[in-house]
N, C-alpha and C positions, 0 to 999 in steps of 0.2 A: 504494499500500499503505499510506503515510502515514495517508491519510483513513479507511481501514479499521481501523488501529490507534488512531487518534483516536475512531473510533465504539465501538470495542470497549472502551476505557477509560472512556468515557461511560455505556456501557449497564452495565457493570459497577458503576461508582459508583451509578448508580440502583438498580440490583438490590440491592446491598450495604446502601442505605439501607433498602429495603423488609425485607431479613434482618434488620436492626437493629430495626424498627419493629413486626414482626408475628411473635408467638409460633408461627404455623403456618408460617414459612418455616424450616426446619432449616439450611440452608446453601446458598449460592450458590457454585459454581465453574465454571471453564471456562479455556479457552483463545482469546484471540481474541474472535470472534463465536459460537463454540461454546461454549455456556453451558447449565448445568443448573441448576434451581431445585428444590430438594428441600422437599417437603411433609411436613409432621409433625402429629401429633395434639398438643394441650396437654402430654402428658406425654412428647413426645420420640419416640414410635413412629412408623414410617412410615405415612403416610395416603395410600393409593390412592385412596379414594374420595373425598376432596377434589381430589386431580390429575385425575382424571375429570370431576369437576364444574367446575374451571377450564377444562379443554381443551374441554370442550362449551359453555361460556360465551362463550368466545373463539371457537369455530367458527361459533356463530349470528351472531358479528359480523364473520365474513369474514376470520379470522385461522387458519391450520392449524398446530396445534402437536402433538406427540405426546409420549407419556409413556415412560420408559426406567427402568432401574436394576432391581435384583434384586427390589424389591417393588413397583415400577411406580408409584413414588410422586415421581418425577422428572420436571420438564416440560423437555422439550428444546427450547431455544430458539436456534435458528440462522438469524438473518434474512440475507438475501443479502446480499455485500458492496457492492453496489451501491444498497441501500435507503437513501432518505432518512433523516437522522439523526431528523427530526420523525416519520417513520412507526415508527421503532424505539422513541422515546420514548412514542407513542402506545400502541403493543403494551405496553410495560412498564406505562402507568399502566391499563390494561384488565387486565394481570396482577393488579397490587395491587388493583384494585376486586372482580376475580373472587375471589380470595383472601379479602379482608374480607367479601363477601356470603355466600359458599359456605362458609365455615367455621361461619358460625353456623347455615346449613340442614344442614350435613352432621353437626355435631358431636351 
């Protein structure tokens, strides 16, 4: 369980960095490796279209994520506890890339 806690801390740190760098990530929240990434429009309103585009971008690359939340604008990121940290980092990098690329297209 210590390894899972370490992975959760590292993943949250990377995602909080994304939150700080992107105006399209409203909030990153979670417990352990159960993490939600809220996507918003530049004015702060929920952006379900961007969420759909990001999920599709990752699906085409072999990662299965789903949306959740009242407005369908939150990416549910729940990697397996046994997933290697390298795979978790790779997925987070793809999420960041997807948010960046798709926020220009969806806007």
